[in-house]
Legacy VTK file of the C-alpha trace (Angstrom):
# vtk DataFile Version 3.0
C-alpha trace
ASCII
DATASET POLYDATA
POINTS 140 float
-39.329 5.325 -45.744
-41.961 6.072 -43.128
-40.561 5.523 -39.629
-43.192 7.624 -37.878
-44.931 6.571 -34.698
-48.231 6.648 -36.618
-46.977 4.083 -39.153
-45.507 1.995 -36.333
-48.924 1.885 -34.596
-50.683 0.797 -37.788
-48.053 -1.878 -38.496
-48.094 -3.156 -34.920
-51.862 -3.633 -35.065
-51.701 -5.309 -38.502
-51.193 -8.721 -36.869
-51.530 -10.742 -40.075
-48.829 -8.664 -41.748
-46.547 -9.078 -38.716
-47.119 -12.856 -38.710
-45.905 -13.027 -42.323
-42.583 -11.377 -41.447
-39.383 -13.356 -41.718
-36.558 -11.043 -40.534
-34.197 -10.251 -43.402
-31.275 -7.834 -43.695
-32.585 -4.511 -44.979
-35.831 -4.705 -43.003
-36.934 -1.712 -40.987
-37.898 -2.618 -37.428
-39.331 -0.459 -34.657
-37.494 -1.199 -31.434
-39.661 -1.341 -28.355
-36.417 -0.843 -26.417
-35.363 2.441 -28.040
-38.778 3.660 -29.245
-37.497 4.294 -32.778
-36.785 2.453 -36.016
-33.565 0.855 -37.202
-32.429 -1.241 -40.174
-31.439 -4.876 -39.855
-28.086 -4.929 -41.688
-26.827 -8.454 -41.153
-28.148 -11.653 -39.725
-26.287 -14.944 -39.707
-26.245 -18.180 -37.750
-22.931 -19.119 -36.174
-21.588 -22.687 -35.893
-23.099 -22.951 -32.427
-26.542 -22.024 -33.713
-26.483 -18.505 -32.267
-28.097 -15.826 -34.392
-25.805 -12.847 -34.911
-27.549 -9.599 -35.741
-26.156 -6.195 -36.616
-28.154 -2.997 -36.871
-27.638 0.319 -38.586
-29.241 2.285 -35.823
-28.231 4.725 -33.118
-29.011 2.202 -30.420
-28.117 -1.347 -29.438
-30.616 -4.169 -29.777
-30.407 -7.722 -28.449
-28.719 -10.424 -30.541
-31.600 -12.816 -29.941
-33.966 -13.381 -32.874
-36.881 -14.047 -30.502
-36.414 -10.536 -29.103
-36.139 -9.083 -32.602
-39.462 -10.766 -33.448
-40.958 -8.806 -30.542
-40.082 -5.624 -32.423
-42.480 -4.352 -35.044
-41.674 -4.773 -38.716
-42.178 -1.609 -40.759
-42.620 -2.945 -44.298
-41.405 -0.812 -47.168
-43.669 0.123 -50.055
-42.004 -2.558 -52.207
-42.494 -5.252 -49.558
-46.160 -4.291 -49.229
-46.659 -4.402 -52.999
-45.293 -7.962 -53.069
-47.806 -8.986 -50.401
-50.896 -8.072 -52.440
-52.928 -11.158 -53.319
-54.216 -10.809 -56.835
-57.769 -11.899 -57.441
-57.778 -10.954 -61.107
-55.443 -10.554 -64.044
-55.335 -6.785 -63.501
-51.999 -5.439 -62.406
-51.465 -4.661 -58.735
-51.045 -1.004 -59.646
-54.356 -0.765 -61.511
-56.156 -2.471 -58.598
-54.480 -0.010 -56.209
-55.501 2.977 -58.351
-59.136 1.802 -58.467
-59.116 1.361 -54.671
-57.485 4.766 -54.181
-60.084 6.509 -56.359
-62.882 5.037 -54.234
-61.192 5.899 -50.909
-59.271 9.078 -51.723
-61.091 11.353 -49.272
-60.945 8.786 -46.463
-57.281 7.871 -46.822
-56.067 11.446 -47.157
-57.214 11.892 -43.568
-55.388 8.848 -42.187
-52.318 8.313 -44.360
-49.302 10.562 -44.542
-47.021 8.311 -46.618
-47.101 5.816 -49.461
-46.226 3.064 -46.960
-49.366 3.884 -44.973
-51.481 3.863 -48.128
-50.058 0.540 -49.300
-50.483 -0.989 -45.824
-54.146 0.046 -45.907
-54.478 -1.460 -49.387
-52.865 -4.763 -48.322
-55.112 -4.974 -45.279
-58.213 -4.373 -47.420
-57.284 -6.632 -50.335
-55.797 -9.511 -48.354
-57.769 -9.450 -45.103
-60.835 -7.263 -45.792
-59.904 -4.902 -42.944
-59.876 -1.099 -42.745
-58.307 1.303 -40.240
-61.058 2.724 -38.027
-60.917 4.256 -34.562
-57.270 3.312 -34.058
-57.487 -0.348 -35.077
-57.940 -2.635 -38.081
-61.579 -3.750 -38.356
-63.306 -6.227 -40.652
-65.369 -4.616 -43.363
-68.938 -5.898 -43.503
LINES 1 141
140 0 1 2 3 4 5 6 7 8 9 10 11 12 13 14 15 16 17 18 19 20 21 22 23 24 25 26 27 28 29 30 31 32 33 34 35 36 37 38 39 40 41 42 43 44 45 46 47 48 49 50 51 52 53 54 55 56 57 58 59 60 61 62 63 64 65 66 67 68 69 70 71 72 73 74 75 76 77 78 79 80 81 82 83 84 85 86 87 88 89 90 91 92 93 94 95 96 97 98 99 100 101 102 103 104 105 106 107 108 109 110 111 112 113 114 115 116 117 118 119 120 121 122 123 124 125 126 127 128 129 130 131 132 133 134 135 136 137 138 139
């Protein structure tokens, strides 16, 4: 799983991906408090309506879901694959391979993990955006 600062920056700026996030145990989240990633291990609502959150991380995060939502979700490769909107009957993998073959030289420069590649693919397929000059930009 990519927990690099580079992946964090790309995820943070992928606003539409972040808006789709519903915190779930097992999610990787970049803490703006600790400047590193941790895993959400348990989340439950108590009788009083308080959200209880536990983390598998070497730091303590707030037990307030609104503060957790201020963190940045780092989607896994599997979560990104589930986000792909299909526009044809082709499999997600074959669409990804076709995209990769067209962009191979470009994405080798900007992506150092499969999560980064799949994030770029989701942004292109779902939102017609590409990573350029440190931000996601609409493709004309």
